[in-house]
C-alpha positions in Angstrom: 35.2 -27.2 10.7 32.5 -29.5 9.3 33.3 -32.3 11.9 33.1 -29.7 14.7 29.7 -28.4 13.6 28.3 -31.8 13.1 29.1 -32.7 16.7 27.1 -29.7 18.0 23.4 -29.6 18.7 21.2 -28.2 15.9 19.8 -25.6 18.4 23.4 -24.4 19.2 24.2 -24.2 15.5 21.1 -22.2 14.9 22.0 -19.9 17.8 25.5 -19.4 16.3 24.1 -18.8 12.8 21.6 -16.3 14.2 24.3 -14.4 16.2 26.5 -14.4 13.1 23.7 -12.9 10.9 22.9 -10.4 13.7 26.5 -9.4 13.8 26.8 -8.9 10.0 23.5 -6.8 10.0 25.0 -4.7 12.8 28.3 -4.2 10.8 26.4 -3.2 7.8 24.2 -0.8 9.7 27.2 0.7 11.3 28.1 2.3 8.0 25.7 5.1 9.0 28.2 6.1 11.6 30.8 6.8 9.0 28.9 9.3 6.9 25.6 11.0 7.8 24.5 11.9 4.3 25.6 9.4 1.6 25.0 10.4 -2.0 22.0 9.0 -3.9 24.3 6.9 -6.1 25.9 5.2 -3.1 22.4 4.4 -1.6 21.2 3.0 -4.9 24.4 0.9 -5.3 24.0 -0.5 -1.7 20.3 -1.2 -2.2 21.1 -3.0 -5.5 23.8 -5.0 -3.8 21.6 -6.0 -0.9 18.8 -7.1 -3.2 21.1 -9.3 -5.2 22.4 -10.9 -1.9 18.8 -11.6 -0.7 17.8 -13.0 -4.2 20.9 -15.3 -4.3 20.4 -16.4 -0.7 16.7 -17.2 -1.2 17.5 -19.3 -4.3 20.5 -21.2 -3.3 19.5 -21.7 0.3 15.8 -22.4 -0.1 14.3 -22.6 -3.6 17.1 -24.6 -5.2 17.3 -27.3 -2.4 13.4 -27.4 -2.4 13.3 -28.2 -6.1 16.0 -30.9 -5.7 14.3 -32.5 -2.7 11.0 -32.5 -4.5 12.5 -34.1 -7.7 14.1 -36.8 -5.4 10.9 -37.6 -3.8 9.0 -37.9 -7.1 7.0 -34.7 -6.8 7.1 -32.2 -9.7 10.0 -29.8 -8.7 7.9 -26.6 -9.1 5.2 -27.5 -6.6 6.9 -27.1 -3.1 8.5 -23.7 -4.1 5.3 -22.4 -5.5 3.1 -23.5 -2.5 5.8 -22.4 0.0 6.2 -18.9 -1.7 2.4 -18.5 -1.9 1.8 -19.5 1.7 4.7 -17.4 3.0 3.5 -14.3 0.9 -0.1 -14.7 2.2 1.3 -15.0 5.8 3.4 -11.8 5.5 0.6 -10.0 3.8 -1.7 -10.9 6.8 1.0 -9.9 9.3 1.5 -6.6 7.5 -2.2 -5.8 7.7 -2.6 -6.9 11.4 0.7 -5.8 13.2 0.7 -2.0 13.8 3.9 -0.6 12.5 5.4 2.5 10.7 7.0 3.1 7.3 9.0 6.0 6.3 7.3 7.7 3.4 10.3 10.0 2.6 10.8 13.6 3.4 10.5 13.0 7.1 6.9 11.7 6.8 5.9 8.4 8.4 2.9 6.3 7.7 1.3 4.0 10.2 0.0 0.6 8.9 -1.8 -2.4 10.4 -4.5 -2.2 13.1 -5.0 1.4 14.3 -3.3 2.0 17.7 -1.9 4.9 19.9 1.3 3.1 20.6 4.5 5.1 20.8 6.7 5.6 17.7 9.5 3.4 19.3 7.1 0.4 19.7 5.8 0.8 16.2 9.3 0.9 14.8 10.4 -2.2 16.8 7.3 -4.0 15.4 8.3 -3.0 11.9 11.8 -4.4 12.4 10.4 -7.6 13.8 8.0 -8.0 10.8 10.9 -7.5 8.5 12.9 -10.1 10.2 10.2 -12.9 10.3 11.1 -14.3 6.8 14.8 -14.1 7.5 14.4 -16.0 10.8 12.3 -18.7 9.2 14.8 -19.1 6.4 17.6 -19.4 8.8 15.7 -22.0 10.8 14.8 -24.1 7.8 18.3 -23.9 6.5 19.9 -25.0 9.8 17.3 -27.6 10.3 17.9 -29.1 6.9 21.6 -29.1 7.5 21.1 -30.9 10.8 19.0 -33.5 9.1 21.5 -34.0 6.3 24.4 -34.2 8.7 22.6 -36.9 10.9 21.6 -34.6 13.6 17.9 -34.7 12.7 15.2 -37.3 12.6 15.7 -40.2 10.0 13.3 -39.8 7.2 11.4 -42.8 8.2 10.3 -41.2 11.4 9.1 -38.0 9.7 
């Protein structure tokens, strides 16, 4: 499997990984078709599980390798993750304040955030989903790009 993936273009690998994550998201979301009103206990359990998965993925796929690469290059290991986390957080904060989107405030109420607009509810919902997926897409791109570089598919470090 590794040999097959290393022979493919990094763009094709990223496309395949993106389609895989899309498929898994769709499979997870399809659970709503099974039961229309799950109990609060099930919702809390699923929310805790998804939070754990996201934390584990962010550490083992991004923060851990960032620390290792920094240490290998002679930089204190905490600097790249802190800078990247801070810049990413500021970027998402800016996007959240600029892009018009809606949030569910519970009990059927929705709150519009971002720049005031008269766009339809569907457009605002799509923008909210897009805003949510920006960090995941960036993480996927960084992970696949790093893997391509490690497997020899990327630029040699002398050319960077």
